[in-house]
N, C-alpha and C positions, 0 to 999 in steps of 0.2 A: 983506159977502157980498151977492151979488146974488140976484135972484129965481130965476135958473136953478139956483143952488147950493141954495137953499132947496127948490125943487121936486124936485131930485135927492135931497136928504136925505129929504123927505117920501115920495117914491116908494120909496126903499130901506127906510124904516121900515115903510111899508105892505106891501111885499113880504115883509119878515121876519115881520111880524105875520100875513100871509096864509099863509105857509109854516109857521108854528109848529104848527098842528094837524096838518098833514100830516107834519111832522118828528117830532112826538110819536107819532103813529100808526105811523110807520115804525120808530121806536125800540122801541115796544111789540112789534110783529111781529118785529123783528130779535132781541129778547130771547127771544121764544118759539121762534124758529128756532134760536137758540143752545142753548136747553134741550133741544129735540128732537134736535139734532145730538149733544149730550153723551150723551143716552140711547141714541141709535143707536150711537155709538162704544163706550159701555160694553157694549151688547149684542153688538156685533161682537167686542170684545175677549174677552168671556166665551165666545162661540161658538168663536172661534179657539183659546182655551185648552182648551175641551172637545174640539175636534177634534184638538188636539195630543195630549191624553191618550188619546183613542180611537185615534189613529194609532199612538201608542207601544204601546198594548195589542195592536193588530193586528200590528204588527211583531214583538212578542214572540211572539204566537201563530204567526205565519208562521215565525219562527226555530225554534220548538218543532216545527212540522210540516215543516220543511225536509227533514230526513233521511228521514222516511217518504214524503214526496212524491218525493224523489229515488230511493227504492227501488221505486216503482211499476213501472217497466219490468222490473226484476229479478224482481219477484214474478210478473209476467206470463210471463216466460220460464220461471220455475220451474213454473208451472201447466202450460205447454205441455209441458215435459219430463216432468212427472208424468203427463200424459195419454198421451204417447207410450209411456212406460214401462208404464203400466197396460195399454194396448192390446197391447204386446208380451207382457206376462205373461199376459193373457187368451188371446192366440193360442197361447202355449206350453202353457197349461193345457188348452186345448181341442184340442190336437193329437191325432190318432188314436192314437198310441202311448201316450198317457197316459189313455185311456178306461178305465173300470172293468170292462170285459168279462172281464178276466183276474184280477180281484181278488175274493176271497171274504172276507166279514166274519164273524169268529167272535166269539162272546160267551161263551166258556167261561172259567173261572178261570185256565187256563194262559196264554191269549193276552193277558190284560189286563195282565200285567206287562211286556210287550214292546211297543215302538212299532211294529216291523215284524216280521212273522213269515213266512218264506219256507221252503217245503219242496218237494222233488221238482219243480223247475222248470227250464225251458230258457230262457236269456236270450241274445238276439243283438242287435247294434246295427243290423243291416239286417233289415227284416221279411221280405224275400224270400230270405234266406240259408237254405241247407239245413243248414249246419253251425253250431250254436250257439256263441256265445262262452263261455258258462257252461252247464254241464249238471249235472243232479241236485244242486241246492243244498239243503242241509238246515240 
C-alpha cells in the first residue's frame, strides 16, 4: 500500500470521526421529529374520529328535521290562506246588513232557553226592496 492509499484511508477515517457528532445529533433530532409526528398523527386521527361522530350526529339531526323543514313553505301558504279567510270573515261580519241596529237583547227567563228569538219581523234579501221575503215571523 502506498502513501496515497494511507492518506486516503486517514482522510476517510477523519471524515467519519468528524461527521459522527453531527450524525448523532441528526439522529437525536430525527427521533424527536418522529415522536412529534406520531403525536400529531394520533391527534389528527382522534380529531377526525370526533368529527365523524359529530358529522353523523348532525346528519341524524338533519334527517329528523328534514320533514319539518320541507313543510315550511306549506306552513307559510296555510298562514296566508288563514289570513285571507280571516279578513273575509271580518268583512262579512262587519257588513252593514249584519249590524246590531235591528237586534234587541232580552234577559228574561223565556228568552234564555232559545238561541234565536224572532217575532213580528219583516225580512228581505234586498235592503231597498219594498216587498219583504218573509213577513210577520213569530
